[in-house]
C-alpha positions in Angstrom: 181.0 -80.8 36.2 178.3 -83.3 35.5 174.9 -81.9 34.5 172.1 -82.7 36.9 168.8 -83.9 35.4 165.4 -83.6 37.1 162.2 -85.4 35.9 159.1 -83.2 35.6 155.6 -84.4 35.2 154.2 -83.7 31.7 151.3 -81.7 33.0 153.6 -79.5 35.1 155.9 -79.0 32.1 153.0 -78.0 29.9 151.7 -75.5 32.5 155.2 -74.1 32.9 155.8 -73.8 29.2 152.4 -72.1 28.7 153.2 -69.6 31.4 156.6 -68.8 29.9 155.1 -68.3 26.5 152.3 -66.1 27.6 154.6 -64.0 29.8 156.8 -63.5 26.8 153.9 -62.0 24.9 152.3 -65.0 23.1 148.5 -65.3 23.0 147.2 -67.8 25.4 145.7 -70.1 22.8 149.0 -70.1 20.8 151.0 -70.7 24.0 148.8 -73.7 24.9 149.2 -75.1 21.4 153.0 -74.7 21.4 153.3 -76.1 24.9 151.3 -79.2 23.9 153.5 -79.7 20.9 156.7 -79.2 23.0 155.6 -81.6 25.7 154.2 -84.2 23.3 157.4 -84.4 21.2 159.4 -84.6 24.4 157.3 -87.6 25.5 158.0 -89.2 22.1 161.7 -88.9 22.8 162.3 -86.0 20.5 164.3 -83.6 22.8 165.2 -81.0 20.2 163.0 -78.2 21.3 164.7 -77.4 24.6 162.2 -79.0 27.0 165.3 -80.9 28.2 167.4 -77.9 28.6 168.1 -76.2 32.0 167.3 -72.7 30.9 164.2 -73.5 28.8 165.5 -71.5 25.9 166.0 -68.1 27.6 169.1 -66.4 26.3 169.3 -68.7 23.3 169.9 -66.9 19.9 166.6 -66.1 18.2 164.5 -66.7 21.4 162.1 -63.8 20.6 
């Protein structure tokens, strides 16, 4: 089965990532910093930090 891709605006992705990080227990300032790094590297074409993955890292080994 072919994997479906969906483009997401960088601001939306940053807000989503911040929300995920804070809901998992990260401090808001840290969550915003990590989200900014995640989105920025993704915009640079470095897709190694799961911004391009369907599950956004949940269930991955070592998530917490």
